C-alpha positions in Angstrom: 0.0 0.0 0.0 1.4 3.4 -1.0 0.7 6.7 0.7 1.9 10.3 0.8 2.8 12.1 4.0 0.4 14.9 5.0 2.3 18.2 5.4 1.4 21.7 6.4 3.1 25.1 6.5 3.6 24.4 10.2 5.5 21.2 9.4 8.2 23.2 7.7 8.6 25.5 10.8 8.5 22.5 13.2 11.1 20.4 11.3 13.2 22.9 9.4 12.9 26.2 11.1 16.6 26.4 12.0 18.1 24.8 8.9 16.1 27.1 6.6 16.5 30.1 8.9 12.7 30.7 8.9 10.5 32.9 11.0 6.7 33.4 10.9 5.8 37.0 10.3 2.0 37.0 9.9 -1.0 34.9 9.1 -0.4 32.7 12.1 -3.9 31.2 11.9 -3.0 29.6 8.5 -0.1 27.4 9.5 -2.3 24.4 9.1 -2.7 25.0 5.4 -1.8 21.9 3.4 1.3 21.5 1.2 0.5 19.3 -1.8 3.4 20.0 -4.2 7.2 19.8 -3.7 7.7 22.4 -6.4 8.4 26.1 -5.5 7.1 29.0 -7.5 8.4 32.6 -7.9 5.2 34.7 -8.7 6.9 37.4 -10.9 4.5 37.0 -13.8 1.5 36.7 -11.5 2.4 40.0 -9.8 2.6 41.6 -13.2 -0.9 40.4 -14.0 -0.4 37.2 -16.1 -2.1 34.3 -14.2 -3.3 32.0 -16.9 -1.1 29.1 -15.7 -0.5 30.2 -12.2 0.3 27.2 -9.9 -1.8 27.9 -6.9 -0.8 24.7 -5.0 2.9 25.7 -4.7 4.8 27.5 -2.0 5.4 31.1 -3.3 8.8 32.6 -2.8 9.6 36.2 -3.4 13.2 37.5 -3.7 14.6 40.9 -4.1 13.5 41.0 -7.8 9.8 40.5 -7.0 9.9 42.9 -4.0 11.8 45.5 -6.1 9.1 45.2 -8.8 6.3 45.8 -6.3 8.1 48.9 -4.8 8.2 50.4 -8.3 4.4 50.4 -8.5 2.0 52.8 -7.1 0.6 52.0 -3.7 -2.8 50.9 -5.1 -1.2 48.9 -7.9 1.1 46.9 -5.6 -1.8 46.2 -3.1 -4.0 45.0 -5.9 -1.2 42.8 -7.2 -0.6 41.1 -3.8 -4.4 40.9 -3.2 -4.7 39.1 -6.6 -1.9 36.7 -5.5 -3.6 35.9 -2.2 -7.0 35.4 -3.9 -5.6 32.1 -5.3 -5.4 30.7 -1.7 -1.7 29.8 -2.0 -0.3 27.7 0.8 2.1 30.4 2.0 4.4 33.3 0.9 8.1 33.3 1.9 10.3 36.3 1.6 14.1 35.6 1.2 17.2 37.5 2.2 15.7 39.0 5.4 13.5 41.3 3.5 11.1 43.5 5.4 7.4 42.6 5.1 5.3 45.7 4.2 2.4 46.5 6.5 -0.2 46.0 3.7 1.1 42.5 3.1 0.8 41.6 6.8 -2.8 42.9 6.9 -3.8 40.9 3.8 -2.0 37.8 5.2 -3.9 38.0 8.4 -7.3 38.7 6.8 -6.8 36.0 4.1 -5.3 33.5 6.7 -2.2 32.9 4.4 1.1 32.8 6.3 4.0 34.9 5.4 7.4 33.7 6.5 10.9 35.3 6.2 14.2 33.6 5.8 17.7 35.1 6.1 18.9 32.8 3.2 19.5 34.0 -0.3 16.8 33.1 -2.8 18.7 30.4 -4.9 20.1 28.4 -2.0 16.8 28.6 -0.1 14.8 27.3 -3.0 17.2 24.4 -3.5 17.1 23.4 0.2 13.3 23.7 0.5 12.7 21.8 -2.8 14.9 18.9 -1.6 13.2 18.8 1.7 9.6 18.9 0.3 10.6 16.4 -2.5 11.6 13.9 0.2 8.7 14.5 2.6 6.0 14.6 0.0 7.3 11.6 -2.0 5.0 8.6 -2.5 6.1 5.9 -0.1 5.5 2.2 0.6 6.6 0.0 3.5 7.7 -3.5 2.4 8.6 -6.6 4.4 12.2 -7.3 3.6 15.8 -6.3 4.3 17.8 -3.7 2.5 21.6 -4.1 2.3 24.3 -2.0 0.5 26.6 -4.5 -1.3 29.5 -3.0 -3.2 27.4 0.3 -3.5 24.4 -1.5 -4.9 21.1 -1.5 -2.9 19.9 -5.1 -2.7 16.3 -5.5 -1.4 16.1 -9.0 0.1 12.6 -10.4 0.0 10.9 -13.7 0.7 8.5 -15.5 3.0 8.9 -15.0 6.8 11.6 -17.3 8.3 13.3 -17.8 4.9 16.6 -16.3 6.3 16.7 -12.7 5.1 18.0 -11.3 8.3 20.7 -14.1 8.7 21.8 -13.5 5.1 22.0 -9.7 5.7 24.1 -10.4 8.9 26.5 -12.5 6.9 26.9 -9.7 4.4 27.5 -7.2 7.1 30.1 -9.5 8.6 31.8 -9.6 5.2 32.1 -5.8 5.2 28.8 -4.7 3.6 26.3 -2.3 5.1 22.8 -2.7 6.6 20.2 -0.1 5.8 17.0 -1.7 7.2 15.8 -5.0 8.4 12.3 -6.5 8.6 10.4 -3.4 7.4 11.8 -1.2 4.7 10.3 2.2 4.0 10.7 3.0 0.2 10.1 6.5 -1.2 9.7 7.3 -4.8 12.0 10.2 -5.4 11.5 10.4 -9.1 10.1 8.4 -12.0 13.0 6.0 -11.9 14.5 6.3 -8.4 13.4 4.5 -5.2 15.1 5.3 -1.9 14.9 2.8 1.0 15.4 3.5 4.7 14.4 2.0 8.1 10.8 2.3 9.2 11.9 4.0 12.4 13.3 7.6 12.3 17.1 7.6 12.9 16.9 10.0 15.9 15.0 7.2 17.8 18.2 5.1 17.8 16.3 1.9 17.0 16.9 1.6 13.3 19.7 -0.9 13.0 18.6 -3.7 15.2 18.0 -7.2 13.8 16.0 -10.1 15.1 18.0 -13.3 14.5 16.2 -16.6 15.2 18.0 -18.4 18.0 19.9 -15.3 19.1 17.2 -12.7 19.6 17.6 -9.0 19.1 21.1 -7.7 18.1 22.4 -4.2 17.6 24.4 -4.1 14.4 25.8 -0.6 15.1 27.1 -1.7 18.6 28.7 -4.9 17.3 30.2 -3.8 13.9 30.4 0.0 14.2 29.4 3.0 12.2 30.8 1.6 8.9 28.4 -1.3 9.0 25.2 0.8 8.6 23.6 3.3 6.3 20.6 5.5 7.0 19.3 5.2 3.4 20.2 3.8 0.1 18.8 3.6 -3.5 17.0 0.4 -4.1 18.5 -1.1 -7.3 17.9 -4.9 -7.4 15.3 -7.1 -5.7 16.6 -10.5 -4.6 13.9 -12.9 -3.6 14.8 -15.9 -1.5 12.7 -19.1 -2.0 12.9 -22.7 -0.8 14.1 -25.0 -3.5 11.9 -27.9 -4.6 12.3 -30.6 -7.3 9.1 -29.5 -8.8 10.3 -25.9 -9.3 11.8 -25.0 -12.7 14.7 -22.5 -12.7 16.0 -20.5 -15.6 19.5 -21.7 -16.3 20.5 -19.4 -19.1 18.5 -16.3 -20.2 19.2 -13.4 -22.4 16.3 -11.4 -20.9 16.7 -9.6 -17.6 13.8 -10.4 -15.2 12.2 -7.4 -13.5 9.5 -6.5 -11.0 7.4 -3.4 -10.6 7.7 -1.5 -7.3 5.6 1.7 -7.1 5.6 2.0 -10.9 9.4 1.6 -11.1 10.8 -1.4 -13.0 13.3 -3.1 -10.8 15.9 -5.8 -11.8 14.8 -9.0 -10.1 16.8 -12.1 -9.1 15.3 -15.4 -7.9 17.5 -17.5 -5.6 16.3 -21.0 -4.6 17.9 -22.0 -1.3 19.3 -25.5 -0.5 21.4 -26.6 2.5 25.0 -25.5 1.9 24.3 -22.9 -0.7 26.4 -19.8 -0.1 23.7 -17.1 -0.6 26.0 -14.3 0.6 28.4 -15.0 -2.2 25.6 -15.1 -4.7 24.3 -11.7 -3.4 27.8 -10.3 -3.9 27.9 -11.6 -7.5 24.4 -10.2 -8.1 25.7 -6.7 -7.0 28.9 -7.0 -9.1 26.9 -8.3 -12.1 24.5 -5.3 -11.9 27.5 -3.0 -11.7 28.8 -4.5 -15.0 25.4 -4.0 -16.7 25.2 -0.4 -15.5 28.6 0.1 -17.2 27.3 -1.4 -20.4 28.7 -5.0 -20.1 26.1 -7.8 -20.0 27.8 -11.2 -19.4 24.9 -13.2 -20.8 24.8 -11.2 -24.1 28.6 -11.3 -24.3 28.5 -15.1 -23.9 25.8 -15.3 -26.6 27.9 -13.2 -29.0 31.0 -15.3 -28.4 29.0 -18.5 -28.8 27.6 -17.3 -32.2 31.1 -16.3 -33.3 32.5 -19.7 -32.3 29.7 -21.6 -34.1 30.1 -19.5 -37.2 33.8 -20.2 -37.3 33.3 -23.9 -37.0 30.6 -23.9 -39.7 33.1 -22.1 -42.0 35.8 -24.7 -41.3 33.3 -27.6 -42.0 32.3 -26.0 -45.3 35.9 -25.8 -46.4 
């Protein structure tokens, strides 16, 4: 099940007031206004009167350019311009670079219940910081049962039925120098059309994110045992590795030119199916999966290369036979 986090103007103040150097100036009653879009808008054209494609659902940011334009207008014209902007019920208005908020803006802000905030940051850096924050917080997300491990820089999502051995496999990988991101429950956020970011289901500040339940041992703290280099707070999910119990009836693909994939939140994900039998070294197989993916990312596909060599070899022998 996928969902999006509910955010308000107050959420920005509560979670990023210090980092974004923000302060609330007016319109205090509107801090519960919802934020629906991670995009930021500078309303220069709207202030000039062109509002045909005005994005009313975005946070509005005004820098020195917009404020300078307003100050060049007559008193009535600038008040009409701001009143028109507020009539679209925008989530909030943020002034950058410690700019003074005119009295007429404060009055309209309070009457229309639209918050005005001021930041000491410059316009460009502020928009980048706020966009990154909103993109993360408003991203579509899904919580999956599985384990996420960083193996040679590749995020492997280990899935399979309960008790199949995902946590034990992840612990073996950590013991071999790789890094644990999340165990049991993995929170996956869709950061773009092709990028999924995985993290633990518990916020890092709680200090509970890198514990594992190992059958027979109980709860262990990976950070306390292996140190800071054995964990990561988040990682891009790049390959799903499903662990299944092997059976004689099951048929496995021995050689295939086509890469298998699965869909996670609309993103096509490379998929590897590993049947488990006693004595099989699943950790080594996971390392090979990660290295094989690295090769493919760099344009080298072992299966296709083998196919090309095989065709070349068969062609050479056919030529010799014909001679």
